[in-house]
DSSP file (Angstrom, degrees, kcal/mol; ACC not computed):
  #  RESIDUE AA STRUCTURE BP1 BP2  ACC     N-H-->O    O-->H-N    N-H-->O    O-->H-N    TCO  KAPPA ALPHA  PHI   PSI    X-CA   Y-CA   Z-CA
    1    1 A M     >        0   0    0      0, 0.0     4,-2.2     0, 0.0     5,-0.2   0.000 360.0 360.0 360.0 -37.3  152.6   77.7   44.0
    2    2 A W  H  >  +     0   0    0      1,-0.2     4,-2.2     2,-0.2     5,-0.2   0.887 360.0  54.1 -62.8 -38.6  155.2   80.5   43.9
    3    3 A A  H  > S+     0   0    0      2,-0.2     4,-1.4     1,-0.2    -1,-0.2   0.879 107.7  50.8 -62.6 -37.4  152.6   83.0   42.7
    4    4 A I  H  > S+     0   0    0      1,-0.2     4,-2.0     2,-0.2     3,-0.3   0.940 111.0  47.6 -62.6 -49.6  150.4   82.1   45.6
    5    5 A L  H  X S+     0   0    0     -4,-2.2     4,-2.2     1,-0.2    -2,-0.2   0.845 105.4  59.6 -65.4 -32.9  153.2   82.7   48.1
    6    6 A L  H  < S+     0   0    0     -4,-2.2    -1,-0.2     1,-0.2    -2,-0.2   0.889 110.3  42.4 -60.3 -37.9  154.2   86.0   46.4
    7    7 A H  H  < S+     0   0    0     -4,-1.4     4,-0.2    -3,-0.3    -2,-0.2   0.853 118.7  42.7 -77.4 -34.7  150.7   87.3   47.2
    8    8 A L  H >X S+     0   0    0     -4,-2.0     3,-1.2     1,-0.2     4,-0.5   0.710  94.9  79.0 -88.1 -19.0  150.5   85.9   50.8
    9    9 A S  H >X S+     0   0    0     -4,-2.2     4,-3.1     1,-0.2     3,-1.2   0.827  83.0  63.4 -59.5 -34.4  154.0   86.7   51.9
   10   10 A P  H 3> S+     0   0    0      0, 0.0     4,-1.2     0, 0.0    -1,-0.2   0.778  90.8  67.4 -63.2 -23.5  153.3   90.4   52.6
   11   11 A I  H <4 S+     0   0    0     -3,-1.2    -2,-0.2    -4,-0.2    -3,-0.1   0.857 118.9  21.1 -61.6 -32.3  150.8   89.4   55.3
   12   12 A I  H << S+     0   0    0     -3,-1.2    -1,-0.1    -4,-0.5    -3,-0.1   0.834 139.3  22.1-103.3 -42.7  153.8   88.1   57.3
   13   13 A I  H >< S-     0   0    0     -4,-3.1     3,-1.4     1,-0.3     4,-0.5   0.004  89.3-137.6-125.4  29.5  156.9   89.8   56.1
   14   14 A S  T ><  -     0   0    0     -4,-1.2     3,-0.6     1,-0.2    -1,-0.3  -0.136  69.9 -18.9  55.5-141.9  155.7   93.0   54.4
   15   15 A F  T 3> S+     0   0    0      1,-0.2     4,-2.0     2,-0.2    -1,-0.2   0.560 119.1  83.4 -77.1  -8.6  157.3   94.0   51.1
   16   16 A I  H <> S+     0   0    0     -3,-1.4     4,-2.8     2,-0.2     5,-0.3   0.916  87.1  53.1 -62.9 -43.3  160.4   91.8   51.5
   17   17 A G  H <> S+     0   0    0     -3,-0.6     4,-2.8    -4,-0.5     5,-0.2   0.953 113.3  40.5 -58.8 -54.9  158.7   88.7   50.2
   18   18 A P  H  > S+     0   0    0      0, 0.0     4,-2.4     0, 0.0    22,-0.2   0.853 115.2  53.9 -65.7 -30.3  157.5   90.1   46.9
   19   19 A L  H  X S+     0   0    0     -4,-2.0     4,-2.0     2,-0.2    -2,-0.2   0.951 114.1  39.3 -66.6 -49.0  160.8   92.0   46.5
   20   20 A I  H  X S+     0   0    0     -4,-2.8     4,-2.4     1,-0.2     5,-0.3   0.922 115.9  53.7 -63.1 -43.4  162.9   88.9   46.9
   21   21 A G  H  X S+     0   0    0     -4,-2.8     4,-2.8    -5,-0.3     5,-0.3   0.878 106.5  51.9 -58.9 -39.8  160.4   87.0   44.9
   22   22 A Y  H  X S+     0   0    0     -4,-2.4     4,-1.5    14,-0.2    -1,-0.2   0.955 114.2  41.7 -64.2 -49.0  160.6   89.4   42.0
   23   23 A F  H  < S+     0   0    0     -4,-2.0    -2,-0.2     1,-0.2    -1,-0.2   0.823 123.4  37.8 -70.6 -29.6  164.3   89.3   41.8
   24   24 A V  H  < S+     0   0    0     -4,-2.4     3,-0.3    -5,-0.2    -2,-0.2   0.847 127.3  30.5 -86.7 -38.3  164.6   85.5   42.2
   25   25 A L  H >< S+     0   0    0     -4,-2.8     3,-2.3    -5,-0.3    -3,-0.2   0.503  84.2  99.4-104.7  -4.4  161.6   84.3   40.3
   26   26 A K  G >< S+     0   0    0     -4,-1.5     3,-0.5     1,-0.3     7,-0.2   0.743  83.6  55.0 -60.1 -23.6  161.0   86.9   37.5
   27   27 A D  G 3  S+     0   0    0     -3,-0.3    -1,-0.3     1,-0.2    -2,-0.1   0.301  81.9  89.1 -92.1   9.8  162.7   84.6   35.0
   28   28 A R  G <  S-     0   0    0     -3,-2.3    -1,-0.2     1,-0.3     3,-0.1   0.365 105.3 -67.0 -89.0   7.0  160.5   81.6   35.6
   29   29 A G    <>  -     0   0    0     -3,-0.5     4,-2.4     1,-0.1    -1,-0.3  -0.501  53.8 -73.5 128.1 164.8  158.0   82.6   33.0
   30   30 A P  H  > S+     0   0    0      0, 0.0     4,-2.4     0, 0.0     5,-0.2   0.811 122.6  55.6 -64.7 -32.0  155.4   85.3   32.3
   31   31 A F  H  > S+     0   0    0      2,-0.2     4,-2.0     1,-0.2     5,-0.2   0.937 112.7  40.6 -68.3 -45.1  152.8   84.0   34.8
   32   32 A I  H  > S+     0   0    0      2,-0.2     4,-2.6     1,-0.2     5,-0.2   0.909 115.0  52.6 -68.3 -41.2  155.2   84.2   37.8
   33   33 A R  H  X S+     0   0    0     -4,-2.4     4,-2.5    -7,-0.2     5,-0.2   0.926 109.1  50.1 -58.6 -46.5  156.7   87.5   36.5
   34   34 A H  H  X S+     0   0    0     -4,-2.4     4,-2.6     1,-0.2    -1,-0.2   0.942 114.2  43.7 -57.6 -49.0  153.2   89.0   36.3
   35   35 A H  H  X S+     0   0    0     -4,-2.0     4,-2.5     1,-0.2    -1,-0.2   0.840 112.0  53.1 -69.9 -33.1  152.3   88.0   39.9
   36   36 A A  H  X S+     0   0    0     -4,-2.6     4,-2.2     2,-0.2    -1,-0.2   0.928 112.3  44.9 -66.3 -43.3  155.6   89.0   41.3
   37   37 A I  H  X S+     0   0    0     -4,-2.5     4,-2.7    -5,-0.2    62,-0.2   0.921 113.9  49.4 -64.7 -45.1  155.2   92.5   39.8
   38   38 A Q  H  X S+     0   0    0     -4,-2.6     4,-2.5    -5,-0.2     5,-0.2   0.932 112.7  46.9 -61.0 -46.6  151.6   92.8   40.9
   39   39 A A  H  X S+     0   0    0     -4,-2.5     4,-2.1     2,-0.2    -1,-0.2   0.888 113.9  48.2 -61.9 -40.5  152.4   91.7   44.5
   40   40 A L  H  X S+     0   0    0     -4,-2.2     4,-2.3   -22,-0.2     5,-0.2   0.933 112.7  47.3 -65.4 -48.3  155.4   94.1   44.7
   41   41 A N  H  X S+     0   0    0     -4,-2.7     4,-2.3     1,-0.2    55,-0.5   0.895 113.5  48.3 -62.4 -41.0  153.4   97.1   43.3
   42   42 A F  H  X S+     0   0    0     -4,-2.5     4,-2.6    -5,-0.2    -1,-0.2   0.909 110.8  50.9 -66.6 -39.8  150.5   96.4   45.7
   43   43 A T  H  X S+     0   0    0     -4,-2.1     4,-2.2    -5,-0.2    -2,-0.2   0.900 110.6  47.7 -66.3 -40.8  152.8   96.1   48.7
   44   44 A I  H  X S+     0   0    0     -4,-2.3     4,-2.1     2,-0.2    -1,-0.2   0.926 112.3  51.1 -64.8 -42.6  154.6   99.4   47.9
   45   45 A T  H  X S+     0   0    0     -4,-2.3     4,-2.1     1,-0.2    -2,-0.2   0.921 110.8  47.9 -60.2 -44.4  151.1  101.0   47.5
   46   46 A M  H  X S+     0   0    0     -4,-2.6     4,-2.6     2,-0.2    -1,-0.2   0.864 107.6  56.0 -66.1 -35.6  150.0   99.7   50.8
   47   47 A A  H  X S+     0   0    0     -4,-2.2     4,-2.4     2,-0.2    -1,-0.2   0.902 107.8  48.5 -63.6 -39.7  153.2  100.9   52.5
   48   48 A I  H  X S+     0   0    0     -4,-2.1     4,-2.4     2,-0.2    -2,-0.2   0.925 110.1  52.5 -64.5 -41.3  152.5  104.4   51.2
   49   49 A G  H  X S+     0   0    0     -4,-2.1     4,-2.2     1,-0.2    -2,-0.2   0.913 109.8  48.8 -58.9 -42.8  148.9  104.0   52.6
   50   50 A Y  H  X S+     0   0    0     -4,-2.6     4,-2.0     2,-0.2    -1,-0.2   0.894 110.2  50.6 -63.7 -40.6  150.4  103.0   56.0
   51   51 A A  H  X S+     0   0    0     -4,-2.4     4,-1.9     2,-0.2    -2,-0.2   0.899 110.8  48.7 -64.7 -41.0  152.7  105.9   56.0
   52   52 A I  H  X S+     0   0    0     -4,-2.4     4,-2.5     1,-0.2    -1,-0.2   0.903 110.2  52.7 -62.4 -42.5  149.9  108.3   55.2
   53   53 A S  H  X S+     0   0    0     -4,-2.2     4,-0.6     2,-0.2    13,-0.2   0.863 106.2  53.0 -62.9 -37.7  147.8  106.8   58.0
   54   54 A V  H >< S+     0   0    0     -4,-2.0     3,-0.8     2,-0.2     4,-0.3   0.922 110.4  47.3 -63.2 -44.3  150.6  107.3   60.5
   55   55 A V  H >< S+     0   0    0     -4,-1.9     3,-1.2     1,-0.2    -2,-0.2   0.895 110.1  53.3 -62.0 -41.3  150.8  111.0   59.6
   56   56 A L  H >< S+     0   0    0     -4,-2.5     6,-1.8     1,-0.2     3,-1.6   0.602  86.5  83.2 -73.7  -8.7  147.1  111.2   59.9
   57   57 A M  G X< S+     0   0    0     -3,-0.8     3,-1.4    -4,-0.6    -1,-0.2   0.771  78.7  68.5 -63.5 -23.5  147.1  109.7   63.4
   58   58 A F  G <  S+     0   0    0     -3,-1.2    -1,-0.3    -4,-0.3    -2,-0.2   0.723 105.2  40.8 -66.5 -20.2  147.9  113.2   64.6
   59   59 A V  G <  S-     0   0    0     -3,-1.6     2,-1.5    -4,-0.2    -1,-0.3   0.070 114.3-117.9-115.8  22.8  144.4  114.2   63.6
   60   60 A V  S X> S+     0   0    0     -3,-1.4     3,-1.5     1,-0.2     4,-0.6  -0.142  98.4  89.7  75.2 -36.8  142.8  111.0   64.9
   61   61 A I  H >> S+     0   0    0     -2,-1.5     4,-2.1    -5,-0.3     3,-0.6   0.759  71.7  75.1 -61.8 -22.8  141.5  109.8   61.5
   62   62 A G  H 3> S+     0   0    0     -6,-1.8     4,-2.5     1,-0.2    -5,-0.3   0.808  86.0  61.8 -61.4 -30.3  144.7  108.0   60.9
   63   63 A I  H <> S+     0   0    0     -3,-1.5     4,-1.6    -7,-0.3    -1,-0.2   0.919 108.6  42.3 -61.2 -42.9  143.7  105.2   63.3
   64   64 A F  H <X S+     0   0    0     -4,-0.6     4,-1.9    -3,-0.6    -2,-0.2   0.881 115.2  48.8 -72.1 -39.7  140.7  104.4   61.1
   65   65 A T  H  X S+     0   0    0     -4,-2.1     4,-2.6     2,-0.2    -2,-0.2   0.853 107.3  56.9 -70.4 -33.5  142.7  104.7   57.8
   66   66 A Y  H  X S+     0   0    0     -4,-2.5     4,-2.0   -13,-0.2    -2,-0.2   0.932 110.4  42.9 -63.0 -46.3  145.4  102.5   59.2
   67   67 A F  H  X S+     0   0    0     -4,-1.6     4,-2.4     2,-0.2    -1,-0.2   0.851 112.3  54.5 -69.0 -33.1  143.0   99.7   60.0
   68   68 A A  H  X S+     0   0    0     -4,-1.9     4,-2.7     2,-0.2     5,-0.2   0.925 109.1  47.4 -63.4 -43.8  141.3  100.2   56.6
   69   69 A V  H  X S+     0   0    0     -4,-2.6     4,-2.5     1,-0.2    -2,-0.2   0.894 111.8  51.1 -63.7 -39.7  144.6   99.8   54.8
   70   70 A A  H  X S+     0   0    0     -4,-2.0     4,-2.0     2,-0.2    -2,-0.2   0.920 112.5  45.5 -64.7 -44.7  145.4   96.7   56.9
   71   71 A I  H  X S+     0   0    0     -4,-2.4     4,-2.7     2,-0.2     5,-0.2   0.930 114.4  47.7 -66.1 -45.8  142.0   95.1   56.0
   72   72 A V  H  X S+     0   0    0     -4,-2.7     4,-2.6     1,-0.2     5,-0.3   0.923 110.7  53.7 -60.6 -43.5  142.3   96.0   52.3
   73   73 A S  H  X S+     0   0    0     -4,-2.5     4,-1.5    -5,-0.2    -1,-0.2   0.910 113.6  40.2 -59.0 -44.7  145.8   94.6   52.2
   74   74 A V  H  X S+     0   0    0     -4,-2.0     4,-2.0     2,-0.2    -1,-0.2   0.926 115.4  50.5 -72.4 -44.9  144.8   91.2   53.6
   75   75 A V  H  X S+     0   0    0     -4,-2.7     4,-2.2     1,-0.2    -2,-0.2   0.940 114.2  43.0 -60.7 -49.6  141.6   90.9   51.6
   76   76 A F  H  X S+     0   0    0     -4,-2.6     4,-2.5    -5,-0.2    -1,-0.2   0.835 110.7  55.9 -69.6 -30.9  143.1   91.7   48.3
   77   77 A A  H  X S+     0   0    0     -4,-1.5     4,-2.1    -5,-0.3    -1,-0.2   0.894 109.8  46.7 -65.0 -37.3  146.2   89.5   49.0
   78   78 A I  H  X S+     0   0    0     -4,-2.0     4,-2.3     2,-0.2    -2,-0.2   0.899 111.9  50.3 -70.3 -39.6  143.9   86.6   49.6
   79   79 A I  H  X S+     0   0    0     -4,-2.2     4,-2.3     1,-0.2    -2,-0.2   0.916 111.4  48.6 -62.3 -42.3  141.9   87.3   46.5
   80   80 A A  H  X S+     0   0    0     -4,-2.5     4,-2.6     2,-0.2    -2,-0.2   0.894 109.8  51.9 -66.7 -37.6  145.0   87.5   44.4
   81   81 A A  H  X S+     0   0    0     -4,-2.1     4,-2.3     2,-0.2    -1,-0.2   0.914 110.1  48.9 -63.6 -40.8  146.3   84.2   45.9
   82   82 A V  H  X S+     0   0    0     -4,-2.3     4,-1.5     2,-0.2    -2,-0.2   0.930 112.1  48.2 -64.1 -42.9  143.1   82.5   45.0
   83   83 A K  H  <>S+     0   0    0     -4,-2.3     5,-2.6     1,-0.2     4,-0.3   0.911 111.6  50.4 -63.3 -41.9  143.2   83.8   41.5
   84   84 A A  H ><5S+     0   0    0     -4,-2.6     3,-1.3     1,-0.2    -1,-0.2   0.895 107.6  53.5 -62.7 -39.1  146.8   82.7   41.1
   85   85 A N  H 3<5S+     0   0    0     -4,-2.3    -1,-0.2     1,-0.3    -2,-0.2   0.815 106.5  52.7 -64.7 -31.0  145.9   79.3   42.4
   86   86 A Q  T 3<5S-     0   0    0     -4,-1.5    -1,-0.3    -5,-0.2    -2,-0.2   0.462 120.5-110.8 -83.9  -0.3  143.2   79.1   39.6
   87   87 A G  T < 5S+     0   0    0     -3,-1.3     2,-0.3    -4,-0.3    -3,-0.2   0.660  72.1 138.7  81.2  18.1  145.8   80.0   37.0
   88   88 A E      < -     0   0    0     -5,-2.6     2,-0.5    -6,-0.2    -1,-0.3  -0.654  57.8-120.4 -95.3 150.4  144.4   83.5   36.3
   89   89 A Y        -     0   0    0     -2,-0.3     2,-0.4     2,-0.0   -58,-0.0  -0.794  37.3-165.6 -83.6 127.9  146.3   86.7   35.8
   90   90 A Y        -     0   0    0     -2,-0.5     2,-0.5   -10,-0.1   -52,-0.1  -0.942  13.9-164.4-121.4 138.2  145.2   89.1   38.5
   91   91 A K        -     0   0    0     -2,-0.4   -56,-0.0   -53,-0.0    -2,-0.0  -0.983  25.8-122.7-122.7 124.7  145.7   92.8   38.8
   92   92 A Y    >   -     0   0    0     -2,-0.5     3,-0.5     1,-0.1   -15,-0.0  -0.394  16.6-139.1 -63.3 135.3  145.2   94.6   42.1
   93   93 A P  T 3  S+     0   0    0      0, 0.0    -1,-0.1     0, 0.0     0, 0.0   0.795  97.1  36.4 -69.1 -27.7  142.6   97.4   41.7
   94   94 A F  T 3  S+     0   0    0      2,-0.1     2,-0.3     0, 0.0    -2,-0.1   0.399  86.7 121.6-105.4   3.7  144.4  100.0   43.9
   95   95 A A    <   -     0   0    0     -3,-0.5     2,-0.4     1,-0.0   -53,-0.2  -0.488  55.3-139.4 -77.6 132.4  148.0   99.3   43.0
   96   96 A I        -     0   0    0    -55,-0.5     2,-1.5    -2,-0.3     3,-0.3  -0.720  25.1-120.8 -82.0 135.7  150.2  102.0   41.6
   97   97 A Q        +     0   0    0     -2,-0.4     3,-0.1     1,-0.2    -1,-0.1  -0.598  54.0 148.1 -84.7  86.6  152.4  100.6   38.9
   98   98 A F        +     0   0    0     -2,-1.5     2,-0.5     1,-0.2    -1,-0.2   0.873  69.8  44.1 -82.4 -42.3  155.9  101.4   40.2
   99   99 A V  S    S-     0   0    0     -3,-0.3     2,-0.3   -62,-0.2    -1,-0.2  -0.899  77.1-164.2-107.1 130.6  157.5   98.3   38.6
  100  100 A K              0   0    0     -2,-0.5    -2,-0.0    -3,-0.1    -3,-0.0  -0.792 360.0 360.0-114.0 158.2  156.5   97.5   35.0
  101  101 A A              0   0    0     -2,-0.3    -1,-0.1   -67,-0.0   -67,-0.0   0.481 360.0 360.0 -68.0 360.0  157.0   94.2   33.1
């Protein structure tokens, strides 16, 4: 259940959920650690995407990229939560690996 919450928490509270989850839950086993790291890396990557979109809003295309990042963020978070619920290790396709195991 914790792995599912780690992936769904960014939809509501941004990177704070995965960050707290990583520091609090990383010692609960390799499955939780893997999902905490994946959720945190993906959330940081999406934050960078949002920041780039805000800068690009000065040339209009940022509005479209902002919504694209939002949609990708929600869709992949839901996919990751479903995979975690099925007991699978999931790796986000676009996440930059800032935090390593």
